[in-house]
KELOSE-852908 format. One record per residue (C-alpha): residue number from 1; residue in three letters; x, y, z. Coordinates in nm, 3 decimals. Layout:
BEGIN
+-----+------+---------+---------+---------+
| seq | type |       x |       y |       z |
+-----+------+---------+---------+---------+
| NUM |  ALA |       X |       Y |       Z |
...
+-----+------+---------+---------+---------+
END
This chain:
BEGIN
+-----+------+---------+---------+---------+
| seq | type |       x |       y |       z |
+-----+------+---------+---------+---------+
|   1 |  MET |  -2.621 |   2.176 |  -0.771 |
|   2 |  ASN |  -2.465 |   2.168 |  -1.117 |
|   3 |  ASP |  -2.224 |   2.457 |  -1.068 |
|   4 |  PRO |  -1.856 |   2.347 |  -1.082 |
|   5 |  GLU |  -1.800 |   2.389 |  -0.708 |
|   6 |  SER |  -2.098 |   2.172 |  -0.615 |
|   7 |  LEU |  -2.004 |   1.911 |  -0.872 |
|   8 |  LEU |  -1.654 |   1.884 |  -0.730 |
|   9 |  LEU |  -1.765 |   1.864 |  -0.367 |
|  10 |  SER |  -2.023 |   1.597 |  -0.453 |
|  11 |  VAL |  -1.737 |   1.365 |  -0.558 |
|  12 |  PHE |  -1.628 |   1.347 |  -0.193 |
|  13 |  THR |  -1.969 |   1.253 |  -0.051 |
|  14 |  PRO |  -2.055 |   0.886 |   0.018 |
|  15 |  GLU |  -2.270 |   0.880 |  -0.295 |
|  16 |  GLY |  -1.997 |   1.045 |  -0.498 |
|  17 |  ARG |  -1.735 |   0.800 |  -0.379 |
|  18 |  GLU |  -1.959 |   0.516 |  -0.491 |
|  19 |  ASP |  -1.997 |   0.665 |  -0.840 |
|  20 |  PRO |  -1.806 |   0.989 |  -0.900 |
|  21 |  HIS |  -1.816 |   0.973 |  -1.279 |
|  22 |  PRO |  -2.140 |   1.161 |  -1.364 |
|  23 |  ALA |  -2.021 |   1.459 |  -1.157 |
|  24 |  LEU |  -1.668 |   1.440 |  -1.295 |
|  25 |  ALA |  -1.797 |   1.423 |  -1.652 |
|  26 |  GLU |  -2.013 |   1.732 |  -1.598 |
|  27 |  LEU |  -1.724 |   1.914 |  -1.429 |
|  28 |  ARG |  -1.500 |   1.827 |  -1.723 |
|  29 |  ARG |  -1.762 |   1.971 |  -1.959 |
|  30 |  ARG |  -1.822 |   2.290 |  -1.760 |
|  31 |  GLU |  -1.484 |   2.377 |  -1.610 |
|  32 |  PRO |  -1.209 |   2.123 |  -1.681 |
|  33 |  VAL |  -0.950 |   2.332 |  -1.492 |
|  34 |  HIS |  -1.128 |   2.415 |  -1.168 |
|  35 |  TYR |  -0.974 |   2.593 |  -0.870 |
|  36 |  ASN |  -1.113 |   2.504 |  -0.528 |
|  37 |  ALA |  -1.021 |   2.737 |  -0.242 |
|  38 |  ALA |  -1.101 |   2.491 |   0.036 |
|  39 |  PHE |  -0.850 |   2.239 |  -0.101 |
|  40 |  ASP |  -0.632 |   2.519 |  -0.244 |
|  41 |  THR |  -0.571 |   2.326 |  -0.562 |
|  42 |  TYR |  -0.656 |   2.325 |  -0.932 |
|  43 |  PHE |  -0.849 |   2.009 |  -1.025 |
|  44 |  LEU |  -0.787 |   1.880 |  -1.379 |
|  45 |  THR |  -1.038 |   1.643 |  -1.542 |
|  46 |  ARG |  -0.925 |   1.622 |  -1.908 |
|  47 |  TYR |  -0.691 |   1.347 |  -2.020 |
|  48 |  ALA |  -0.460 |   1.577 |  -2.216 |
|  49 |  ASP |  -0.426 |   1.825 |  -1.929 |
|  50 |  CYS |  -0.349 |   1.549 |  -1.677 |
|  51 |  GLN |  -0.091 |   1.398 |  -1.912 |
|  52 |  THR |   0.073 |   1.737 |  -1.968 |
|  53 |  VAL |   0.114 |   1.806 |  -1.597 |
|  54 |  LEU |   0.240 |   1.456 |  -1.515 |
|  55 |  THR |   0.509 |   1.470 |  -1.783 |
|  56 |  SER |   0.614 |   1.837 |  -1.769 |
|  57 |  SER |   0.931 |   1.950 |  -1.593 |
|  58 |  ALA |   0.732 |   2.258 |  -1.488 |
|  59 |  PHE |   0.571 |   2.050 |  -1.212 |
|  60 |  ALA |   0.707 |   1.858 |  -0.914 |
|  61 |  VAL |   0.565 |   1.626 |  -0.650 |
|  62 |  PRO |   0.526 |   1.762 |  -0.295 |
|  63 |  ASP |   0.857 |   1.665 |  -0.133 |
|  64 |  LEU |   1.029 |   1.705 |   0.203 |
|  65 |  ALA |   1.080 |   2.079 |   0.151 |
|  66 |  TRP |   0.707 |   2.116 |   0.084 |
|  67 |  CYS |   0.629 |   1.900 |   0.388 |
|  68 |  ALA |   0.846 |   2.121 |   0.614 |
|  69 |  GLY |   0.643 |   2.423 |   0.508 |
|  70 |  GLU |   0.300 |   2.264 |   0.524 |
|  71 |  ILE |   0.331 |   2.027 |   0.823 |
|  72 |  PRO |   0.503 |   2.225 |   1.101 |
|  73 |  ASP |   0.537 |   1.927 |   1.335 |
|  74 |  TRP |   0.663 |   1.689 |   1.065 |
|  75 |  ARG |   0.972 |   1.602 |   1.270 |
|  76 |  ASP |   0.742 |   1.450 |   1.529 |
|  77 |  HIS |   0.601 |   1.214 |   1.267 |
|  78 |  PRO |   0.833 |   0.935 |   1.145 |
|  79 |  GLY |   0.570 |   0.869 |   0.879 |
|  80 |  ALA |   0.606 |   1.219 |   0.735 |
|  81 |  GLU |   0.985 |   1.200 |   0.733 |
|  82 |  PHE |   0.971 |   0.862 |   0.557 |
|  83 |  PHE |   0.699 |   0.950 |   0.306 |
|  84 |  TYR |   0.817 |   1.290 |   0.187 |
|  85 |  ALA |   1.184 |   1.190 |   0.161 |
|  86 |  SER |   1.105 |   0.866 |  -0.025 |
|  87 |  MET |   1.142 |   0.799 |  -0.396 |
|  88 |  LEU |   0.767 |   0.851 |  -0.428 |
|  89 |  ARG |   0.800 |   1.211 |  -0.313 |
|  90 |  SER |   1.145 |   1.314 |  -0.430 |
|  91 |  ASN |   1.229 |   1.524 |  -0.735 |
|  92 |  GLY |   1.508 |   1.588 |  -0.981 |
|  93 |  ALA |   1.846 |   1.421 |  -0.939 |
|  94 |  ASP |   1.757 |   1.251 |  -0.609 |
|  95 |  HIS |   1.451 |   1.090 |  -0.762 |
|  96 |  ALA |   1.637 |   0.981 |  -1.074 |
|  97 |  ARG |   1.915 |   0.828 |  -0.863 |
|  98 |  LEU |   1.679 |   0.630 |  -0.638 |
|  99 |  ARG |   1.464 |   0.516 |  -0.928 |
| 100 |  ARG |   1.768 |   0.395 |  -1.122 |
| 101 |  LEU |   1.895 |   0.196 |  -0.826 |
| 102 |  VAL |   1.559 |   0.034 |  -0.754 |
| 103 |  GLY |   1.462 |  -0.015 |  -1.118 |
| 104 |  GLY |   1.656 |  -0.339 |  -1.157 |
| 105 |  GLY |   1.422 |  -0.504 |  -0.911 |
| 106 |  PHE |   1.130 |  -0.433 |  -1.145 |
| 107 |  SER |   1.304 |  -0.499 |  -1.477 |
| 108 |  ALA |   1.132 |  -0.703 |  -1.746 |
| 109 |  ARG |   1.361 |  -0.994 |  -1.657 |
| 110 |  ARG |   1.277 |  -0.977 |  -1.287 |
| 111 |  VAL |   0.902 |  -0.950 |  -1.353 |
| 112 |  ALA |   0.917 |  -1.243 |  -1.597 |
| 113 |  ALA |   1.103 |  -1.448 |  -1.336 |
| 114 |  LEU |   0.824 |  -1.376 |  -1.088 |
| 115 |  ARG |   0.549 |  -1.499 |  -1.323 |
| 116 |  PRO |   0.559 |  -1.865 |  -1.211 |
| 117 |  VAL |   0.575 |  -1.747 |  -0.851 |
| 118 |  VAL |   0.265 |  -1.531 |  -0.901 |
| 119 |  SER |   0.087 |  -1.821 |  -1.073 |
| 120 |  GLU |   0.168 |  -2.059 |  -0.790 |
| 121 |  LEU |   0.071 |  -1.814 |  -0.515 |
| 122 |  SER |  -0.252 |  -1.722 |  -0.695 |
| 123 |  SER |  -0.347 |  -2.087 |  -0.730 |
| 124 |  GLU |  -0.276 |  -2.152 |  -0.363 |
| 125 |  LEU |  -0.483 |  -1.856 |  -0.247 |
| 126 |  LEU |  -0.770 |  -1.942 |  -0.480 |
| 127 |  ASP |  -0.772 |  -2.295 |  -0.335 |
| 128 |  GLY |  -0.842 |  -2.141 |   0.004 |
| 129 |  PHE |  -1.092 |  -1.895 |  -0.139 |
| 130 |  GLU |  -1.281 |  -2.170 |  -0.321 |
| 131 |  ALA |  -1.304 |  -2.371 |  -0.001 |
| 132 |  ALA |  -1.440 |  -2.068 |   0.185 |
| 133 |  ALA |  -1.677 |  -1.959 |  -0.091 |
| 134 |  GLY |  -1.836 |  -2.302 |  -0.119 |
| 135 |  ALA |  -1.774 |  -2.602 |  -0.340 |
| 136 |  THR |  -1.944 |  -2.588 |  -0.678 |
| 137 |  LEU |  -2.290 |  -2.739 |  -0.659 |
| 138 |  PRO |  -2.454 |  -2.973 |  -0.911 |
| 139 |  ALA |  -2.629 |  -2.783 |  -1.187 |
| 140 |  ASP |  -2.977 |  -2.876 |  -1.052 |
| 141 |  ASP |  -2.903 |  -2.705 |  -0.721 |
| 142 |  ALA |  -2.748 |  -2.394 |  -0.865 |
| 143 |  GLN |  -3.039 |  -2.151 |  -0.854 |
| 144 |  ASP |  -2.988 |  -2.066 |  -0.488 |
| 145 |  ALA |  -2.619 |  -2.015 |  -0.525 |
| 146 |  ALA |  -2.338 |  -2.137 |  -0.312 |
| 147 |  ARG |  -2.275 |  -2.280 |   0.027 |
| 148 |  GLY |  -2.130 |  -1.995 |   0.227 |
| 149 |  GLY |  -1.925 |  -1.713 |   0.085 |
| 150 |  GLY |  -1.579 |  -1.566 |   0.097 |
| 151 |  ASP |  -1.441 |  -1.214 |   0.125 |
| 152 |  PHE |  -1.222 |  -1.186 |  -0.182 |
| 153 |  GLN |  -1.029 |  -0.891 |  -0.039 |
| 154 |  ALA |  -0.927 |  -1.077 |   0.277 |
| 155 |  LEU |  -0.864 |  -1.415 |   0.115 |
| 156 |  VAL |  -0.695 |  -1.316 |  -0.213 |
| 157 |  ALA |  -0.665 |  -0.946 |  -0.293 |
| 158 |  TYR |  -0.449 |  -0.852 |   0.005 |
| 159 |  PRO |  -0.250 |  -1.173 |   0.063 |
| 160 |  LEU |  -0.132 |  -1.204 |  -0.300 |
| 161 |  PRO |   0.050 |  -0.870 |  -0.345 |
| 162 |  ILE |   0.190 |  -0.899 |   0.007 |
| 163 |  ALA |   0.328 |  -1.243 |  -0.078 |
| 164 |  VAL |   0.469 |  -1.124 |  -0.411 |
| 165 |  ALA |   0.628 |  -0.812 |  -0.260 |
| 166 |  SER |   0.772 |  -1.025 |   0.020 |
| 167 |  ARG |   0.922 |  -1.266 |  -0.231 |
| 168 |  LEU |   1.067 |  -0.975 |  -0.429 |
| 169 |  ILE |   1.215 |  -0.812 |  -0.119 |
| 170 |  GLY |   1.322 |  -1.134 |   0.049 |
| 171 |  VAL |   1.089 |  -1.138 |   0.349 |
| 172 |  PRO |   1.034 |  -1.482 |   0.507 |
| 173 |  ARG |   0.685 |  -1.620 |   0.461 |
| 174 |  ALA |   0.626 |  -1.636 |   0.836 |
| 175 |  ASP |   0.642 |  -1.254 |   0.856 |
| 176 |  GLN |   0.385 |  -1.179 |   0.586 |
| 177 |  ASP |   0.083 |  -1.144 |   0.816 |
| 178 |  LEU |   0.273 |  -0.879 |   1.013 |
| 179 |  PHE |   0.354 |  -0.702 |   0.687 |
| 180 |  GLN |  -0.009 |  -0.682 |   0.584 |
| 181 |  ARG |  -0.113 |  -0.506 |   0.905 |
| 182 |  LEU |   0.184 |  -0.269 |   0.912 |
| 183 |  GLY |   0.158 |  -0.203 |   0.540 |
| 184 |  GLN |  -0.207 |  -0.105 |   0.566 |
| 185 |  ASP |  -0.133 |   0.131 |   0.855 |
| 186 |  ALA |   0.160 |   0.291 |   0.672 |
| 187 |  GLY |  -0.061 |   0.314 |   0.361 |
| 188 |  ARG |  -0.266 |   0.582 |   0.537 |
| 189 |  LEU |   0.011 |   0.819 |   0.429 |
| 190 |  LEU |  -0.125 |   0.794 |   0.075 |
| 191 |  GLU |  -0.433 |   0.992 |   0.182 |
| 192 |  PRO |  -0.417 |   1.365 |   0.099 |
| 193 |  VAL |  -0.590 |   1.449 |   0.429 |
| 194 |  ARG |  -0.483 |   1.256 |   0.741 |
| 195 |  THR |  -0.653 |   1.242 |   1.078 |
| 196 |  GLU |  -0.469 |   1.218 |   1.409 |
| 197 |  ASP |  -0.545 |   0.846 |   1.407 |
| 198 |  ASP |  -0.397 |   0.815 |   1.057 |
| 199 |  TRP |  -0.074 |   0.978 |   1.175 |
| 200 |  ARG |  -0.059 |   0.769 |   1.492 |
| 201 |  ARG |  -0.099 |   0.439 |   1.307 |
| 202 |  ALA |   0.129 |   0.537 |   1.020 |
| 203 |  ASP |   0.404 |   0.660 |   1.253 |
| 204 |  ARG |   0.392 |   0.341 |   1.457 |
| 205 |  ALA |   0.400 |   0.128 |   1.142 |
| 206 |  VAL |   0.699 |   0.313 |   0.995 |
| 207 |  VAL |   0.897 |   0.276 |   1.319 |
| 208 |  ALA |   0.823 |  -0.098 |   1.327 |
| 209 |  LEU |   0.905 |  -0.146 |   0.959 |
| 210 |  ARG |   1.231 |   0.045 |   0.991 |
| 211 |  ALA |   1.334 |  -0.182 |   1.278 |
| 212 |  TYR |   1.234 |  -0.490 |   1.078 |
| 213 |  PHE |   1.428 |  -0.394 |   0.765 |
| 214 |  THR |   1.733 |  -0.286 |   0.962 |
| 215 |  ASP |   1.741 |  -0.637 |   1.107 |
| 216 |  LEU |   1.680 |  -0.797 |   0.766 |
| 217 |  LEU |   1.970 |  -0.600 |   0.617 |
| 218 |  ALA |   2.199 |  -0.725 |   0.894 |
| 219 |  ARG |   2.098 |  -1.081 |   0.809 |
| 220 |  ARG |   2.143 |  -1.029 |   0.436 |
| 221 |  ARG |   2.494 |  -0.894 |   0.489 |
| 222 |  CYS |   2.581 |  -1.234 |   0.634 |
| 223 |  GLU |   2.361 |  -1.439 |   0.400 |
| 224 |  PRO |   2.300 |  -1.267 |   0.063 |
| 225 |  ALA |   2.011 |  -1.395 |  -0.147 |
| 226 |  ASP |   1.860 |  -1.339 |  -0.491 |
| 227 |  ASP |   1.626 |  -1.060 |  -0.382 |
| 228 |  LEU |   1.588 |  -0.683 |  -0.396 |
| 229 |  THR |   1.723 |  -0.638 |  -0.044 |
| 230 |  SER |   2.053 |  -0.806 |  -0.131 |
| 231 |  SER |   2.077 |  -0.616 |  -0.460 |
| 232 |  LEU |   2.033 |  -0.278 |  -0.293 |
| 233 |  LEU |   2.264 |  -0.378 |  -0.011 |
| 234 |  ALA |   2.537 |  -0.455 |  -0.264 |
| 235 |  VAL |   2.497 |  -0.103 |  -0.404 |
| 236 |  ARG |   2.506 |   0.046 |  -0.056 |
| 237 |  ASP |   2.819 |  -0.141 |   0.053 |
| 238 |  THR |   3.022 |  -0.103 |  -0.267 |
| 239 |  ASP |   2.945 |   0.262 |  -0.346 |
| 240 |  ASP |   2.860 |   0.453 |  -0.032 |
| 241 |  GLY |   2.769 |   0.774 |  -0.206 |
| 242 |  ARG |   2.488 |   0.631 |  -0.417 |
| 243 |  LEU |   2.254 |   0.497 |  -0.150 |
| 244 |  GLY |   2.244 |   0.595 |   0.216 |
| 245 |  GLU |   2.154 |   0.344 |   0.487 |
| 246 |  SER |   1.831 |   0.523 |   0.580 |
| 247 |  GLU |   1.741 |   0.556 |   0.209 |
| 248 |  LEU |   1.791 |   0.182 |   0.170 |
| 249 |  VAL |   1.561 |   0.100 |   0.461 |
| 250 |  ASP |   1.292 |   0.347 |   0.353 |
| 251 |  THR |   1.306 |   0.231 |  -0.009 |
| 252 |  LEU |   1.226 |  -0.124 |   0.101 |
| 253 |  ILE |   0.933 |   0.006 |   0.306 |
| 254 |  LEU |   0.808 |   0.203 |   0.005 |
| 255 |  VAL |   0.822 |  -0.102 |  -0.223 |
| 256 |  LEU |   0.610 |  -0.287 |   0.029 |
| 257 |  VAL |   0.353 |  -0.016 |   0.105 |
| 258 |  ALA |   0.302 |   0.145 |  -0.235 |
| 259 |  GLY |   0.301 |  -0.189 |  -0.413 |
| 260 |  PHE |   0.054 |  -0.393 |  -0.217 |
| 261 |  GLU |  -0.214 |  -0.133 |  -0.141 |
| 262 |  THR |  -0.275 |  -0.035 |  -0.503 |
| 263 |  THR |  -0.248 |  -0.391 |  -0.637 |
| 264 |  ALA |  -0.490 |  -0.522 |  -0.374 |
| 265 |  SER |  -0.731 |  -0.247 |  -0.478 |
| 266 |  LEU |  -0.692 |  -0.335 |  -0.846 |
| 267 |  LEU |  -0.766 |  -0.703 |  -0.784 |
| 268 |  GLY |  -1.094 |  -0.627 |  -0.610 |
| 269 |  LEU |  -1.198 |  -0.365 |  -0.866 |
| 270 |  ALA |  -1.128 |  -0.605 |  -1.152 |
| 271 |  VAL |  -1.337 |  -0.887 |  -1.009 |
| 272 |  HIS |  -1.622 |  -0.652 |  -0.916 |
| 273 |  ALA |  -1.627 |  -0.486 |  -1.260 |
| 274 |  LEU |  -1.643 |  -0.821 |  -1.436 |
| 275 |  LEU |  -1.911 |  -0.971 |  -1.213 |
| 276 |  THR |  -2.131 |  -0.663 |  -1.251 |
| 277 |  HIS |  -2.098 |  -0.682 |  -1.632 |
| 278 |  GLU |  -2.217 |  -1.033 |  -1.705 |
| 279 |  ASP |  -2.162 |  -1.011 |  -2.080 |
| 280 |  GLN |  -1.799 |  -0.910 |  -2.030 |
| 281 |  TRP |  -1.741 |  -1.182 |  -1.767 |
| 282 |  GLU |  -1.886 |  -1.430 |  -2.014 |
| 283 |  LEU |  -1.630 |  -1.317 |  -2.275 |
| 284 |  VAL |  -1.341 |  -1.370 |  -2.032 |
| 285 |  ARG |  -1.485 |  -1.706 |  -1.922 |
| 286 |  LYS |  -1.488 |  -1.825 |  -2.282 |
| 287 |  LYS |  -1.148 |  -1.673 |  -2.362 |
| 288 |  PRO |  -0.932 |  -1.642 |  -2.048 |
| 289 |  GLU |  -0.657 |  -1.499 |  -2.267 |
| 290 |  LEU |  -0.859 |  -1.175 |  -2.256 |
| 291 |  ALA |  -0.761 |  -1.137 |  -1.890 |
| 292 |  LEU |  -0.483 |  -0.884 |  -1.952 |
| 293 |  GLY |  -0.708 |  -0.672 |  -2.174 |
| 294 |  ALA |  -0.978 |  -0.690 |  -1.909 |
| 295 |  VAL |  -0.734 |  -0.563 |  -1.646 |
| 296 |  GLU |  -0.633 |  -0.274 |  -1.872 |
| 297 |  GLU |  -0.998 |  -0.180 |  -1.919 |
| 298 |  VAL |  -1.052 |  -0.193 |  -1.542 |
| 299 |  LEU |  -0.756 |   0.042 |  -1.498 |
| 300 |  ARG |  -0.929 |   0.285 |  -1.735 |
| 301 |  TRP |  -1.285 |   0.238 |  -1.613 |
| 302 |  ASP |  -1.230 |   0.219 |  -1.236 |
| 303 |  ALA |  -0.867 |   0.300 |  -1.148 |
| 304 |  PRO |  -0.738 |   0.229 |  -0.793 |
| 305 |  VAL |  -0.568 |   0.569 |  -0.761 |
| 306 |  ARG |  -0.825 |   0.841 |  -0.820 |
| 307 |  MET |  -0.601 |   1.148 |  -0.817 |
| 308 |  THR |  -0.246 |   1.263 |  -0.763 |
| 309 |  GLU |  -0.081 |   1.592 |  -0.669 |
| 310 |  ARG |   0.175 |   1.821 |  -0.828 |
| 311 |  ILE |   0.316 |   2.169 |  -0.758 |
| 312 |  ALA |   0.378 |   2.426 |  -1.031 |
| 313 |  LEU |   0.742 |   2.537 |  -1.037 |
| 314 |  ARG |   0.664 |   2.831 |  -1.264 |
| 315 |  PRO |   0.353 |   2.991 |  -1.419 |
| 316 |  PHE |   0.204 |   2.745 |  -1.664 |
| 317 |  ASP |  -0.089 |   2.753 |  -1.906 |
| 318 |  ILE |  -0.323 |   2.456 |  -1.876 |
| 319 |  GLY |  -0.608 |   2.450 |  -2.123 |
| 320 |  GLY |  -0.633 |   2.830 |  -2.130 |
| 321 |  THR |  -0.595 |   2.876 |  -1.753 |
| 322 |  THR |  -0.268 |   3.016 |  -1.619 |
| 323 |  VAL |  -0.165 |   2.831 |  -1.306 |
| 324 |  PRO |   0.072 |   3.046 |  -1.095 |
| 325 |  ALA |   0.408 |   2.931 |  -0.963 |
| 326 |  GLY |   0.371 |   2.747 |  -0.633 |
| 327 |  ALA |   0.011 |   2.645 |  -0.702 |
| 328 |  ASN |  -0.114 |   2.299 |  -0.610 |
| 329 |  VAL |  -0.250 |   2.098 |  -0.900 |
| 330 |  THR |  -0.453 |   1.777 |  -0.869 |
| 331 |  THR |  -0.475 |   1.551 |  -1.172 |
| 332 |  VAL |  -0.801 |   1.358 |  -1.139 |
| 333 |  LEU |  -0.689 |   1.036 |  -1.304 |
| 334 |  ALA |  -1.034 |   0.879 |  -1.278 |
| 335 |  ALA |  -1.181 |   1.165 |  -1.484 |
| 336 |  GLY |  -0.897 |   1.174 |  -1.737 |
| 337 |  ASN |  -0.933 |   0.803 |  -1.807 |
| 338 |  ARG |  -1.297 |   0.859 |  -1.901 |
| 339 |  ASP |  -1.237 |   1.161 |  -2.122 |
| 340 |  PRO |  -1.431 |   1.086 |  -2.444 |
| 341 |  LEU |  -1.168 |   1.271 |  -2.647 |
| 342 |  ARG |  -0.921 |   0.995 |  -2.554 |
| 343 |  HIS |  -1.147 |   0.692 |  -2.502 |
| 344 |  PRO |  -1.472 |   0.704 |  -2.701 |
| 345 |  ASP |  -1.788 |   0.584 |  -2.525 |
| 346 |  PRO |  -1.594 |   0.608 |  -2.198 |
| 347 |  ASP |  -1.865 |   0.491 |  -1.959 |
| 348 |  THR |  -1.902 |   0.155 |  -2.132 |
| 349 |  PHE |  -1.694 |  -0.124 |  -1.981 |
| 350 |  ARG |  -1.556 |  -0.332 |  -2.269 |
| 351 |  VAL |  -1.279 |  -0.588 |  -2.219 |
| 352 |  GLU |  -1.199 |  -0.597 |  -2.591 |
| 353 |  ARG |  -1.152 |  -0.219 |  -2.613 |
| 354 |  GLU |  -0.850 |  -0.123 |  -2.824 |
| 355 |  ASP |  -0.596 |   0.158 |  -2.796 |
| 356 |  ILE |  -0.624 |   0.204 |  -2.421 |
| 357 |  LYS |  -0.378 |   0.453 |  -2.272 |
| 358 |  VAL |  -0.443 |   0.483 |  -1.900 |
| 359 |  LEU |  -0.328 |   0.746 |  -1.655 |
| 360 |  SER |  -0.377 |   0.504 |  -1.368 |
| 361 |  PHE |  -0.006 |   0.443 |  -1.303 |
| 362 |  GLY |   0.083 |   0.807 |  -1.355 |
| 363 |  SER |   0.312 |   0.921 |  -1.633 |
| 364 |  GLY |   0.648 |   1.088 |  -1.683 |
| 365 |  PRO |   0.931 |   1.062 |  -1.427 |
| 366 |  HIS |   0.699 |   0.927 |  -1.157 |
| 367 |  PHE |   0.535 |   0.655 |  -1.367 |
| 368 |  CYS |   0.473 |   0.365 |  -1.127 |
| 369 |  ILE |   0.783 |   0.147 |  -1.121 |
| 370 |  GLY |   0.577 |  -0.161 |  -1.033 |
| 371 |  ALA |   0.312 |  -0.120 |  -1.305 |
| 372 |  ALA |   0.412 |  -0.428 |  -1.504 |
| 373 |  LEU |   0.413 |  -0.645 |  -1.193 |
| 374 |  ALA |   0.069 |  -0.517 |  -1.083 |
| 375 |  ARG |  -0.076 |  -0.583 |  -1.428 |
| 376 |  MET |   0.069 |  -0.933 |  -1.429 |
| 377 |  GLU |  -0.069 |  -1.018 |  -1.084 |
| 378 |  ALA |  -0.418 |  -0.896 |  -1.172 |
| 379 |  ALA |  -0.425 |  -1.073 |  -1.509 |
| 380 |  GLU |  -0.311 |  -1.399 |  -1.347 |
| 381 |  VAL |  -0.590 |  -1.388 |  -1.090 |
| 382 |  VAL |  -0.859 |  -1.293 |  -1.343 |
| 383 |  GLY |  -0.744 |  -1.568 |  -1.581 |
| 384 |  GLN |  -0.740 |  -1.832 |  -1.309 |
| 385 |  LEU |  -1.084 |  -1.728 |  -1.182 |
| 386 |  ALA |  -1.226 |  -1.753 |  -1.535 |
| 387 |  ARG |  -1.087 |  -2.105 |  -1.577 |
| 388 |  ARG |  -1.151 |  -2.237 |  -1.227 |
| 389 |  LEU |  -1.467 |  -2.062 |  -1.108 |
| 390 |  PRO |  -1.681 |  -1.963 |  -1.405 |
| 391 |  GLY |  -1.986 |  -1.963 |  -1.173 |
| 392 |  LEU |  -1.838 |  -1.691 |  -0.953 |
| 393 |  ARG |  -2.088 |  -1.428 |  -0.838 |
| 394 |  LEU |  -2.140 |  -1.151 |  -0.585 |
| 395 |  ALA |  -2.270 |  -1.289 |  -0.255 |
| 396 |  GLY |  -2.374 |  -0.961 |  -0.094 |
| 397 |  PRO |  -2.313 |  -0.587 |  -0.098 |
| 398 |  ALA |  -1.953 |  -0.482 |  -0.161 |
| 399 |  VAL |  -1.828 |  -0.234 |   0.098 |
| 400 |  ARG |  -1.592 |   0.039 |  -0.020 |
| 401 |  ARG |  -1.304 |   0.172 |   0.187 |
| 402 |  ASP |  -1.341 |   0.518 |   0.332 |
| 403 |  SER |  -1.063 |   0.673 |   0.127 |
| 404 |  ILE |  -1.020 |   0.987 |  -0.080 |
| 405 |  SER |  -0.719 |   0.879 |  -0.283 |
| 406 |  LEU |  -0.782 |   0.506 |  -0.323 |
| 407 |  ARG |  -1.075 |   0.343 |  -0.498 |
| 408 |  ALA |  -1.090 |   0.014 |  -0.313 |
| 409 |  PHE |  -1.311 |  -0.237 |  -0.138 |
| 410 |  ALA |  -1.291 |  -0.311 |   0.232 |
| 411 |  ASN |  -1.506 |  -0.618 |   0.179 |
| 412 |  LEU |  -1.602 |  -0.801 |  -0.140 |
| 413 |  PRO |  -1.817 |  -1.108 |  -0.062 |
| 414 |  LEU |  -1.824 |  -1.365 |  -0.342 |
| 415 |  ALA |  -1.964 |  -1.714 |  -0.381 |
| 416 |  THR |  -1.942 |  -1.992 |  -0.636 |
| 417 |  THR |  -2.223 |  -2.168 |  -0.815 |
| 418 |  ALA |  -2.230 |  -2.424 |  -1.090 |
| 419 |  ALA |  -2.090 |  -2.290 |  -1.417 |
| 420 |  GLY |  -2.338 |  -2.079 |  -1.606 |
+-----+------+---------+---------+---------+
END
């Protein structure tokens, strides 16, 4: 069972999804560039190899041209048309143009302006979570934990990034519940393998979101606001060649879908990692200013996005293996982040770790445009939890989502006790 093929396949079993790292570490030691015929892709598990592929112009993301060749009925799927033509899956000049136009919405100034908004929204959601998880008990009653419990994913992890993305885009608060459902359904497009149900739900969500944003754009033309929608609309209406109407609509959908799924995953992973490492949670409790460092260590130790795809544009040598032109390459970010050549003692979770350089947001031209905002949201929540609920604990088994690409919880039950 320790041959490279078995090690790789074990990562996709229920046990492997729970803890893929022993198998990934052994695969990295035995065959760090491993071709799998069933997936028809080269899996990379070393940090340096992943970084090379993500930053090299010799590789591209699977785009609409790739989709047309691999998904014959793609025209019947609005989700496929949206996903593979979006900024996330475009290359070269088109990608650079879209990224430049959207980048202003995620500038350092814009993210800084959102900080008080994130703080306020986090506080509001944690008020509701604290009420659900049970009021803190007197110290004498603390041994049997809290009254009740709350699902952190449902009460905080999903609502916060949805609310922040909605504020950024300019979506009225009353529509945010709709956005969460549609965003989760459209998020199924992030999976490398989709079932018929995935396509059905994603297609329906994309059609609904396109209708919603078309209507929002019509309203913003009459009533501009200080939001990303109005900013992109100004570009569209003043320079018609730079941003098409359908590109504008689909870019807004992408900001919603790609932003909230990964951030919601990160929030749950951060809280779970801290609560299952009591010594590290104690450090953050005593020094909440360690929250940002804790989030960075979570991104290294248990990243939300486990792997990402590229296509070789020409023959390319990776760690002594020549990958042919047209080959599929999968950078296993979760394995690269735990490469001991980059991060010594990689399996130890340490919030005060120094010199962390994660692959979790990608790298190169497709580095996640919302990385700074995601880090800020997660650090705000972790810091507030450390100050407000130092007696936070797991209240039952955490249930992981059935996902290949995302490392996330479907349910994360927590409760509060008296401070430890």
